[in-house]
Structures are given as structure tokens and as C-alpha cells.
C-alpha positions, -999 to +999 in steps of 0.1 A: +188+634+046+159+654+026+123+664+037+109+662+001+076+636+000+065+623-033+026+614-033+008+599-059-013+612-082-041+608-107-036+603-142-038+634-159-031+639-200+005+638-208+018+672-226+011+669-265-010+636-261-048+628-273-075+606-257-099+590-277-130+582-255-137+547-273-178+543-274-192+512-288-227+519-302-257+512-282-278+482-289-293+478-325-321+463-340-329+426-336-315+405-366-342+382-382-343+353-404-351+361-441-353+401-434-317+410-440-304+446-428-302+471-447-267+475-466-245+508-467-215+503-491-217+464-482-218+466-446-252+460-426-267+493-411-296+486-389-307+513-366-306+513-330-332+494-312-356+513-284-327+499-255-302+513-278-314+546-273-321+546-238-282+534-238-273+567-261-290+590-235-271+579-206-237+573-224-248+613-231-256+619-196-218+602-186-198+620-208-214+654-208-192+670-181-162+660-197-145+683-217-144+668-249-130+685-279-148+668-307-173+637-315-163+609-339-186+581-359-181+555-381-204+559-419-231+533-402-262+549-385-260+532-355-230+553-344-243+583-356-277+576-337-260+567-305-237+601-306-267+622-312-275+625-278-237+635-266-231+661-295-267+674-282-257+679-250-218+693-260-224+713-291-201+690-311-210+685-347-199+645-352-171+639-379-178+608-398-143+586-403-152+562-432-124+540-418-141+536-384-167+513-397-169+480-387-152+445-398-168+432-430-178+396-424-184+387-462-206+361-467-218+363-428-226+402-432-260+407-420-265+373-406-236+370-380-258+371-353-282+346-359-254+321-374-239+325-337-275+314-317-274+287-340-242+272-331-224+276-367-195+254-368-177+281-390-184+306-357-165+281-336-134+284-358-135+323-360-133+320-326-107+293-319-084+311-346-094+343-336-096+354-373-125+375-393-114+361-425-116+320-417-154+339-430-153+334-469-154+367-486-146+383-450-121+413-446-086+402-442-071+404-413-040+424-419-066+447-441-085+450-411-056+459-386-040+490-412-077+502-415-083+506-379-048+520-373-055+543-402-087+554-384-073+563-349-042+583-370-071+602-386-092+610-353-055+619-336-051+645-367-081+660-367-082+666-331-049+678-323-030+673-292-040+682-254-077+671-259-099+644-256-124+633-281-153+605-281-149+583-310-182+562-319-173+529-334-180+494-336-170+463-312-147+448-337-128+479-342-130+485-306-112+450-301-086+459-329-076+489-313-074+472-280-053+446-295-028+468-312-024+488-283-019+461-256+004+435-282-026+409-271-038+380-289-062+391-316-095+383-301-086+394-263-109+424-262-138+408-284-164+413-259-174+450-260-206+459-248-230+480-260-226+518-252-192+510-232-163+534-228-129+519-230-101+548-231-068+548-256-045+575-251-019+584-277+010+598-269+034+623-291+054+597-299+029+577-312+029+552-282-008+539-275-017+533-237-049+518-229-059+532-198-097+514-192-117+489-211-154+481-213-167+509-189-204+502-185-212+516-151-233+542-165-260+520-177-267+504-146 
């Protein structure tokens, strides 16, 4: 008989892998009927609300001790504002990846929150069919999926292997990444909280491993 013992160990990043620390932006300003958000390339571009700025500071406090090799953001200002305290703590200059922008919601761009709150029947169809493109003019689901995949690939290529990076993006993007990583139903991960952390590991062979989802312990 052998006296070798095999102990359990905490997870460590496999050689050649890249960890994407996915962060949803902090809470943005409230939607107000008749006062549309400013647009950037057709996308609603509100700034952070005061509570969102506080969430961004708490996020920076949480992640500042991690050996992050970089910070990536979408072109929309709420992600840059969320990343700013973390970038200041780590000294990283945020890199903009265009494909990290939120799903485009067509005729509901800028008023989605209002339509949800008012019980719009079209919103019920979105949830039931788990498709954004139920909304007229919204980004087609297959195009959105390809774009989000390309965004992840671009981050991994820019970051390189054997490191972790923060990726500050949007709820729809994080939900789609988690869906692709797990093969879940389309909207299984749609309820992503503001300033939450989810962790996605990309292995050298291209396999995706979702390690955690929607961690908000730093916001308690």
C-alpha cells in the first residue's frame, strides 16, 4: 500500500489561462419619461447615479488587492466611471473595447426601464421568448452573441495568458457571456446586479469556465 495523500486545494489559474473579472457598471441615473438619455453611437449613455459612484468605490476597495493585469471598459460612460476608482488604485489605464457595449434595444433604447415599470406587454414577450430582438429594431440575437464573443476574444488577446483582468461592461453582455460559457437557456443569467463581480476563465484551448456569478458581498 502507498501512504501518498491527495489533499483538496483552492482553485488556481491553470497555466496559459486568462481570467476575466466581469463587472457590471454601477447604478446609472434614473430614467425620466420625456427626458431621454444622451446617446452614443445610438446607445443610451447615462452617467452613474450617486449610488452608482459609491458602488464603484466599494468595487475598487474589493479588487484593489488582486493582481489585475489590466482594466477593460465599453465605450459607454457608465463603465468608464465605474472603472475609474479601480484604475486609480491599480494604476491601470482602462482600455476601451467597442464590442463590450450593451445590447441595442431598438425602439426601446432609452425607455426600456420605463416600459418594464409600466408593464408593457412587449416586455412580457421578451422575457417569455428570451430574445431581445422581439423588440422592433433591436439587435438580432445571433449578431449580439457573435459580438460578445468577439469582445471576450479581444480582451483575452490584449491581456495575454497567465493573468486576470477586470472587464467593466453591461448586464446583457455579462448574461450572454455566462450563457455561452455554460450552454444555459438564453436569459438564465439576466439578473446581474450593478457593480457585481462574475469570474470567467478562458483556458488555452478556448474552453470557458464560469467560476462565479453576481458576487455583491462588497456592497453589503
